[in-house]
N, C-alpha and C positions, 0 to 999 in steps of 0.2 A: 675780314672777319668771317665771312661766309665760308671761305676756303678752310679756315681753321675748324669750323663746325663740321664740314664735310670730312675732313681728315679724322676728327675725333669720332665721328659716327662710324667711319670705316674701321677705325681701330677697335671700337667697341664691338662691331659686328664680327671682326676677326677673332677677338677674344671669346665672343660667344660661341662661334663655330668651333674654336679650338677646345674650349671647355666642354662643349657637347661631345666632341670627338673623344676627348679623354674619358668622359663619363661613360660613353659607349664602350670604349676599350676596356675599362676596368670593371664596369658593372654589367654590361650586356654580353660579355664574352661567354659562350657556352662552356660549362664545365666538361673537362675531358673525363671519359669513362675509365674504369680500371684497365690496366694492361693485362695481356694474357698471362704473364707471370704472376700477377696478383690474383687473377681468377683461379689459376691452377693451384697456387699456394693455399688460398682460402678453402677451395673445395676439397683438395687432397686432405688437408688437416681436419676438416669437418668429417669427412667420410672415414678417415682412419680412427678418429676419436670415437665415433659412433660404433665402429666395428669392435674396438677394444672394450667399450662399455657394454657391448652385447655378448662378449665371450662367455660370461657366466651361464647364459641360456643356450649355448651351442654345445650340447652333450654328444651329438653325433652328426654325421654328414647330412642327415635329413633336416636337422635344425639349421645347419648352415645354408642348405639349399632353400629352405623356407624364408630365411632372412633375405637372401638375394632376390627371391621372387617378390617378396613384400616391398623391398627397396625399389625394384623396377616398377611395380604397380603405383607406388607413391610418386614416382618420377614420370609416369605416363610413358613407360617404355614397354614394348611388347616383349614378353619373356615366356619361355616354356622350359619344362623339365623333361628329360628323356628317361628311358627305362634304367639307365645306369646311374642316374642322379646328376648328370651334367646339366647345368643351367645355361640357357642360350638366350642372349639378348639380340633382338632384331631391330636395328635402327635404320629407317629408310633414308634415301638420299635427300639432301636439302632441297627445298623447293626451287631455289635459284640455280641449282647445279645441273649440268647437262646429263642426259640419260646415259651417256657413254662414259660417265665418270668412273674412275678406277675404284672397284670395291676393295674393302679391307676386312680382314679377320684377325681378331686378337684372342690369344689363348693365355689363360692363367689357371692355377690349380687351387684347390682347397682341401683341407683334411682336418676334421674336427679334433683329432688327437694331437695335432701339431700346428695349430692355427698361427702361432707366432711366426712360423716360417713363411706364411702366405699373406699376412695382413697387408704388407706394402704393395705386393703385386695386385691384390684385389682392389686396394684403394686407388692404384693407378688406373686400373680398368674402369672403375666407377667414375673417376674424374674425366676420363676420355669420353665416356658415355654421355656426360652432361655438359661438356664444354665445346663440342664441335659445332661449327656453323656452316662451313662450306665442305661438305663431305659427300662422297658416294655412299652406296649401301655399306653398312658396317654390321658385322656379326661379332659378338663377344661371347666366348666360350669359357665358362667356369668349370673346369674339369674336376670331377670327384675322384680324389686319389684313394686307393685302397690302403690298407694298414701298412704296407711295405713301401709306400711312397711312389708307386708306379701308376700311371694313368693309361698305359697302352691298351689294356684289355677293354677299357671303357671309352676309348676315343671315338667321338662321332665320325661318321663317314664324311670325308672331305673330297671324295672323288668328283662331286658335282660342282665344286668351286670353278668359277670362270678362270680361264688360263692366266689372266692378268691380275687375279686377286693377290693383293699384298698381304702376307701373313706375318704377324708379329707375335712371337712367343715370349711371354714375360716370366721371369723367375728371379729368385733371390740369389745373389752371388757375393763372394767376399769382396770383390772390387767391381765397380761399374764397368760395363763394356757392351759392345755389340759383337755378335759372332755369326759367321757363316759356317763354322764347323763346331759341332757339339758332340758330346761323348756318347760312345756306345756303351753297352752294359753286358756283363756276363755274371750269371749266378753259378758259382763253383761249389759243388758239394764234395766234401772229403769224408769218407766213411771207412769203417773197419768193424769186424766182429770182435768183441772183447771176450777174453777168457779170464776166469776168476779162480781164486784160491783162498784158503784161510789166512788171516794175518799171522805173521811171525813175530811182530813187535806188539807192545802192550799199551802204548799211549796214543790216543787219537785226538786230533785237533780239527776244528772247522775254521777255515780261513775265508774271509769274505770282504769284497769291495762292493759298496752299494751307494745309492743316491747320486750316481753320475748322470750327466745330461744325456738323455736319449734323443739324439738328433737324426733326422733324415739326411743321408749323405747327398740327397738331391737339393738340399738347401744350403745354408751357410755352413759348410762342413769345415770344422777345425780339427784336423787329425791330431792325435796324440794320446788322449786319455781313452784307454780301452781296458776295462777290468779283466776281460778274458786274457788279453795279452799280458797284463800285469801279473796275473797269477801263473801264467805259463812261464814267465821269466823267473818267478820264484822257484818253480820246479827245476828249471834249467840251472839255477844257481845252486840248489841243493845237490844236483847231480854232479856239477863241475867241481864242487868243493867236498865231495865224498861224504855228504850228510845222508845217511841211509834212510829211506822212507818207502812207504807203500801207499799207493793212491787207491782210494775207495770209490770216489765219485768226483765229477767235475761238470759243472753246468753254468751257463750264463747266456744272456741275450735272448731276444725274441724273433729277430728277423735279420737277414743279411743286409738289408737296406737301412737299418737303424743301428746307431752306435749303442752298445749294450749299456744299460743303466746299472747292472749288477752282475757279479759272478761269484761263485763260491766253490770250494772243494773241501773234501775230507781226506786228510793224510794220517798215516799211522807211523810213529817213529819209535826208536829204542828209547826207553825211559832215561838211559844214561846220556842221551844226546839232547836232553831238554834245554839245558842252558845254551848250548850252541844253536839249537833251533830257534829259541826265543830271541837270541841276539841277532840272528840273521833277519828274522821277521821285523823286529823293532827298527833295524837299520833300513829295511825296505819301506816300512811305513813312514819313517821320518823323511826319506827322500821323496816319497809320493806326496805327502802333505806340503813339503817345501815347494814342490813344483806346481801343485794344483789347488791347494786349499784356499789361497787368497781369492782366486777367481770363482771357486766353487765351494763355499764354506759348508755346504750340507753334505759333502761326500764323507764316507766313512770307510776305513780300512782297518779291520779288526781280526783277531784270532782268539779262540777260546777252546778249552778242553771239552771234549764231547765223548759220548759213549762209544765203546769199541765196536766197530762194524763187524758183521758176521763174515764178510768176504771183502777181498781187495782184488784189484786188477792184477793179473800176472805180470811179472817183471818185464818180459819182452814187449808186451803191449804197452806198458807204461813207458818204457824207454822210447818206443816209436812215437808215442804221443808227445813226450817231452822234446824229442828231436824235431818233430814237426812244428811245435809251438815256438821253438827257438829260431827255426829257419824261416817260417812263413812271415811275410811282411804285412804290416798294417799301417795305413796312413798314406802319405804321399810317396809314390813310387818313382815319379820322374817329373822334372821341371825343364822348361826350355832355358835358353841363355838369358832371357829377361826375367826369369823367375816364375813364369806362368805355369800353373799345374797342368801337366799333360796326362798323368795317370795317377789313380789312387785306388786303395783297396780298404775294405772294412770287414774284419772278422766279426760278424754280427751275431752269430749263435754257435754255441757248442753244447753238446749233451752226451753223457755216457749212460743215459737211461735205457732200460730194457736190454742191456747187454750189447749195445751197439754204440760206437762212437760216430757222431755226426757233427761236422763242422761246416757251416754255411758262410761263404764269403762273397761279397759283391765287389766287382771290379768295374771301374769306369775309366774310359780312356778316349782321347780324341785323335789318336794316331794308330793306324792299322798295324804297323810293324811292331809297335810297343805292346799293343793288345795281344798280338800273337806271341810276343816274347813272354808276357806275363803268364799266359796259358801254359806255355812250354815249361816255365820255371815251376809253376805249381804242379804240373804233371810229373816233372822230374823229382820234386820233393816227395810227392806221394809214392813214387816208385821206390825211392831210397828208404822210405819208412814203411813199406809193405802195406800201403793203404790204397783204397780205390779212389780214382779221380773221375769226376763227371761234370760236364757243363750242362746244367739243367735248363738254362734259358740264355738266349743270345739275342741282343738287340743291336743292330748295326749302327755305326757312326753316321751322323748326318754331315754331309759335305756339300754345301751349296756354292762353294767357291768357283765351280766351273759352270754354273748356271748363269747365263747372260742377264736374265731378268732379275736374278738375285743381286748380281753385281750392280745393276742399275738402281735397284732398291737401296743398296748400301750407299751409293753416291748421293741419291736424293735425300736419304735420311741424314747423311752427314751434314748437308746444307741446312736441313731443318733444325738439327741439333745445335749447330753453330748460331743460327738466327735466334733460337730460344734462349740459349745459355751464354752465348758469347765465347764459347770454348770449343775445342775440337773433341770429338768423341773418340774413345779408345776402341780399336778393333783388335780382338785377339780370340783365339780358340777357347772353348769352354769344355772342361773335362766331364762335367756332370751330365747325367742323363736328362734330356728334355723331351718335350712332345714333338720336337722338330723331326726326329727320326721316323716316327709313325705317320706324321702328316705327309712327309716326303714319300714314304712307301705307298701311301694311299693315292697321292697325286704328285708324281715326280716332276711335273712341269712348272708348278707354281713357285714364285719366289718366297723364300722363308728366311726370316731374320730373327735371331734370338737376341733379346734385350735384357741384360743383367741389371737388377735393381739393388741398390745398397741403401742402408739407413741414412747415410750422409748425403746422398744425391738422389733421394727417392722420388722427387718431383720432376726431375729432368727428363726421364723417359716419357712420362705422361705428357708433359708440355711439348716435347719434341715430336711425338706422334700426332698430337693435335695440330702442330705447325705443319707437319708433313701432309696431313689430310687437307689442310687449307691450301698448301702450295701445289698439290697434285691434282686439284680439280678446277676446272674452268667455269667461271660464272657466265651464265647466258646473258647476252645483251638484251 
């Protein structure tokens, strides 16, 4: 009987121990904190939303700079503004990280006139600034772009960077990628002195294309719609089908780096050709709307009769302009076998004001031989059309593919990207102009990696850089 009591007591004790263990297992187990992916997603979305909500108060670059400075102050991040309007965040190394930890510099841009093109790269930089734990010294540069989308004139001096500083340049691209080769840039000016005469025909029309998207070709550039090129094609069609006309004026666009939002011209025709003229224009308008109106419902392509001008451009000069507009290319010039854009051009501005023809074109390319080819093609076209050709600005291609430290950075970033996303990162050249070229020119030894951000994968770059920072620095014991 006593043995049975002992067995029963032992069984009860075992049950008590087991139930206690189960209680501890299910009730005292500490809750796990959010994953890095969750942290990045939450912060990125919050910062992006706040940026978008604040766009109404960002009327100029000073307003954007003040927003970034205020943001840093609220987050207790040391920040300064330099004379060019660049905002620089200084984030010290983590307390537990070795003094020899690899420093990092992150570059992105802002432009109050085109903030939509920069919101995601800025949001990524802000997310990095507030999500790192194991990092060496970090500097984040928000570069103030000028109105033509270039930051080179305002780029801070990077010659003082330590040799092992890892540089990440962020920018918006059509497809996500990392790049060790990014585009060079040429500003081509085509010009000619115009000669005038009195009109010989009696009916004048103003033809106009307007409300087109004015996009920086350093951003998500979708070549195709260009009102200058559209109206140039109209003139070429008139000429090829023997519809006689005289050109009084032609103007459009504001800058070679920006796709034109509008273009207009005044032509004079023989009154007997009115029906033929209107039929051709109506056909051109129908095709234009069929191609673009669904995506851009605000665009307008119109023509209307106007007062007869007192003078028109002489026939030879008009013929040269029409030939040039027909021959000069706009949009994607070259792709590689995988479809990656290698070279593109934008006819950004045309004017016949004050008796001079001026055409400004931006060319971006990440292949030296093709860049030279484009220059030669434009120079040849100008020669055939009796016009002056000039390269007004030339920024070299950035090529870090032969820098050993850059290649090491690529390899370690690949690992970080895979750890954060579970996927492999795409590496391919980028045709657009980035700050990589000027940073490299200032300090050719440091490793530089361009990171392209897209709307669909906008958080991946931020999370991968945070992961890279964590992996690249040793915690002190």
